[in-house]
N, C-alpha and C positions, 0 to 999 in steps of 0.2 A: 152480846154485842157481836155481829158479822161482818166483819170488815175483810175487804178484797184488797191484797196488794198486787197491782198491774206494775211489775219488774223490768227496769231498764240494765243498762251495762254500769251502773255506780255499785262499788263495792259496800257501800254503806246500808243498801237495802238487802243485802246478804246477811249485813250486821242486825239490821232490824229486825226480821225475819227469828236471826237465833236469841234475840231478846225478849220475842214476843212470844218465843217457845219457853223461855223460863221463866217468863213470868204468868206462863199456863193462860194465853190465850188463844184460844180458837180462830181461825182464819182460812178462808181460799188464797191460792195466789196463781199468778200466771210467769209465765218464766219463759222466754225466746233462745235463751243460750245456756248450754253449747247446743241445746234442742228444744223446739215447741213443748212446754208441759202446761197442762192446767189440775190443778188440784186445792187437797186440803190438809190444814196441819191440825188435829185436834188431837191434845196433851203429846204426847211422844210418836206419834203416828201420821206419818207423812205419808199419802194417799195423791197416785196420781191418776187423775181420772181421766184426761183426755191428752191425746198427744198429736202431731199433724205431720203426716207423709207430705202431703202436699208444702208446707212449710219447708221441710229438709229439701226438698228438690228443687223449690225457688229457691232458696238461700245459697245452695249450692251452685246454682248455675250463674244466679246473679254474682257471688262472690268469686266465681272462675273468671266468667266475663270481666270483671271489674279488674281484678289482679293480669289479666291479659294488652286491656287497652285502659292504658294509667291515667287517661284523660277523665275515663268516666269516675275518678276517686276524685279529680279535683270538686270542689265543694260537698263532699259527700255523697254524688247523686246515688249513689248505689243503696243508701240507704230508703229514697224514694220509694225502691220495690220492698225492702223486707221487712219495715216500719211499720207500714199501713197494715201491710198483710198480718203479720202480729197482733196488729190493734184489732181489724175486723172479727179475727178467729175470736180473740178476748169476747170483743163486745156481744159477739154470739151464744158465748157462754156463760153470760153474765147473767143472775136470776135475779128476781124477787126480793130474795130473802136477805139481799146486802143490802144493810145500811149504808156503807160508806165504803167507796173504790179510794184508793191510793196511789195514784197514776204516775209515772215518770211522766216526765217533758220528753217530747219529741215521736212518741212511740203511742199518744194516749188520745188523741180526738177523738175515735169513734166508740171507744169505752168511756169517756166521760160523758158521749151524748147520750147512751143507752145508760148508763147510771141514774141521768137526767130524766131521762122519758118514765123511768119506772118510779121517778120521784124521790130518788136515792141522793145523797151528796156526795161530792166530789172534789176530791184533793189533789191539786198537781203538785208532785217534789219537784222543783226544781232545782238542780245541783247546780245552775251557773247563773249568770248575771242574767237580765233580760235580754232578751234576743237583741232588743235594738243597741242595748249599750255593747251587746258581742258582737257585732257587725261595723258597728262605727269604727272600735276601735282596734279590730282587725284590719278594716280599711286603713285606716291613720298607719297601722304597723306594717302594710305590705308597700304604701308609699315611701314613708321614711328609708325600709331596706331596698326596695327598688326591687321587690321578688316578684310581681305581679299577685294573683290571690294566693293566701295562704289555703292549705291541706286543712284546716280547723275550722274555714270559713263555710258558710250551708247555702247549700241551691237554694232560689226564689222560692220554692214549692215549700222547701223545708220551713224556711222563714215566715212564710204563709202562714203553714201548718200550725207554727208554736204560737204565732198571735191569735189563731183561734183558738187552740188550746186554753190561753191565758184568759182569754174571755167566755169560754165556758164554763171554765170551774168554779167552782163556789168557794176555794178558798187557794191560797197559793202557799206550800213549804217552802220555806227559803232557809238557808244553814250558814249567813255569815251578814254584817253590817254593811261590806259590798255590793252583796246581793240585793237584799231587802231597799237600799239607798237608790239601785238602777231602775225598781219597780215604781217605786215613790217619783224618779225623775221623767220615767215613762208614763207618767199618768195611773198608774194603778193605785187605788186609794189603799192608805197602809191598813183600815181595816181589812181588808181583803188577805194581809198574809199572817201566816205560822212561823215563828221565827224559833227554829230549834237547829242547833247548830249539832254537827256531829259528832260523834264519840270513836275510841279507838281501844285496842286491844292495851292496856298499860303493865300487864305480866308479861306480854312479848317486847314491847319496847321497855326494857328495864335498865338500866346502868348497873346495876347490883351481879349483872352475868360477866361481866367484863372486868378484867383489872385494869381500871382507867389511867392510873398513875402509872404504870409501865408503858400504857396506851399513847396518852398525852406526855409523856417527860420527852424534853428537849427543847430548843428556843424559836424553833416554826411552830405555827399553828395551821392546823389540818380544817380546810372549810371544803364540806360538803353539799353539793344540789341533787336532789335526788327528784327524780321525774322524766317526762319524755323531755328531749332538749329540739326544742322549736324555738322560732320567733314569739309564738304568743305565752311562753316562759319566761320570756325577757332575760333568755341566757347570753343574747349578745353584750347587754348591760356590764353583766358579773365579768363576761371574759374579759371588755374592755378595761373595768377595775382591774381584775387580779394580774392582768398583761403586764401592766404599766406597776407592779409592785414589785419589791425585792424576793429576788426569788428564794435566799438565803432564808427568809422570816415568816414563808407563808406558801402552803400546796394547798391544788382545788383538785377534787376529787369529783365528775362527773360522772353519774352512777344513771343510767337508760338509756333507751335508744335515740340515736341522732337522727330526725326527718330527714326523707329525701330534700326539702325545700331549704337545711342547714348544712348539708353537707358543704358547699363550696364555701360558706363562712368557717367549719370546721378546721379548712385545710389551710385559712391563715394563722390560727392560735394552734396547730399542730408541733410547731415550733420551741413552742415553749414547754420547758421542760416540768416546771413547777404545776402545769396544765396535765392533771391525768384525765384521760380517757375510760374510764370504766366498762363501761356499759354496761348492760343490762346483768340485776343477778338475783338468783332467788330472795327470797321473806328472811330468813336466816342469817344472809351476807349484808341484806340490808340496813336491818336490825344493828349488825355489829360497826357497821361504817357509820351511820347516827350515832351510836354512843361512843365510838372511840375520836369522832369528830371532835375541835374546841365549838366550831359554832358552824351552823348551815344559813345558806343564802337564798332565798324562795323571793325571786327578782320578778316574778309572773306582772303582766301585760293585764291580764283578767283570769279570774278564777273564781269558785264558788266557794270552797271553803277547802284549802289543799289537807289534804290528811296526812302529807307528809309533814308539815309542820306543828299537827300535835304530837304523831308520832317523834319527830325529834324531839319536842320540848317533855314526853312522856321518857323521852330515853334522857335527860338529863343535859341535854342542848339547848341552849340559846339560839334563837333566830332572827334573823335578821329578813324581813318580808314585807313586799310593797302593799300599799293600801290597797291594791287590790287582789291582795292572793288570799284575803282571807284573815292575814294575822289581826288586821283592826278588832277591834272588840275581842279578840284574844289574847291578845301579846299586852302588856304593860309597858310602853316605852321606856327604854333604859331600867328598867328593873328586873325582867326576865326574856327580855329580849329588844328589839329594835324596829319601828315602824318609820320606812321611806318612802319619797314619793316612788311613781314607777318611770321606768326611763331616764335614770338617775345614777350613771356610771361613779361618777363623783361623791354623790351619796352611799354609794356600796363601800366603796374606797375608804371613805371617812371611817364609817363604823368600823372596818377589817384593820386600820391602823391603829386604832381605840384598842380594838379585841391582841391586836399583837404586843402593845406598849403595857396591857393589863391582864396578862393572862390567865395571872392567879385568879382574878373577880369572875371569868367566867365562868368556873365550876359552881362558883356560890349563886348567880346568876341560873345556870344550869338547873339547883335544886327546886331555886322558886317555879319555876317551869315546869319540874315535873309534879310538885304539889299542886300547882294549878290544874293540871291535866286529872289528876286524881280526886281532887274536889268538884268538878266539874264536865271533864271529856273525858269520860271513862265509856265505853260498851252500855253497860247499865245504867247511865246517867242519860245517854240518845234514846236509850229503850223505853226509861221510865217518863221522861216529857213528853214522848211521842203519846205512849197508853194515855197519859192526863188527858192533853191536850184533844186527843181525837174522842175518850167519853163525855170532855165538855162539849164537845160539839154537837153529838147526839145525844145527849140530854138536853 
């Protein structure tokens, strides 16, 4: 099998590369960050065949200009320069012995078209809901919060590009029930969809690394949120819920960068002593925060499959997830976590009140959550599912 991975900004694709190597699957790859590389992996040998000074110069200038003129950052307009260039460089290097190209959404239109011209198969790796659903929900959220366009909305040019990728690809790989349903709702035939949830490092996210009895002692419950703090993540509904609760019974740790369009709302909640704005942390510190929490809330308006849900479950911490955060299909409601509607502070508050009154049960739920990750959502499961599905497509 000759497989090519056209890699985007998602962490799970690096995980996929590691798993392919462990399974001794040879492949070629293209990568745009931190610099452009086109290479091959044969066994343990990673050989870079091509680089691009042109790409480095264009990326440096584009990001420099967009940092100076913030208006270019709105709707991610700067990506309309770097992504197509990355895509064209790879398309030019793709050769006839590639049987299948596995391509990240947003960066792959030319690569998919080149694979099709060579008579090869192209699978689009789609980490987010269908772009139609993505834009509709973000426009609704911007209107509800009177913010204007949110930073995670895409420009019309990028939307058009992503729709063409969907049309051109032979298959689309989706990571969650929500993403799968969003494609069906937008008229994509279910037979075109490959369902493969992500996997995480359950060895790193492991409750046995910590003294949880000591960390979780006391009557307060510790709630964590991990991710970028922005309207798309639904943090506004979590803050609404927590701020109305008794500060003697609960504390919230918000771990992540506060986006510029959320900072005005952040000021409103800074007065609440039981809401802690932790900021960005390193990977070991994030793992400790997850494991020592009593419960995590992932209130996203839209997401593909939040890796932090899987990481928290692996850490032995149950998760309250919206239907649109990726938890649907992973979490069994009221058994190893909870599934709630989007935009519902009252639902968040109700589940957290239950957690306060049933703290002793949370550890049992967390153990069930970890067992589920160990059974289905570890790195090795994601890699093996990918290999099985790709072989079946080629054969």
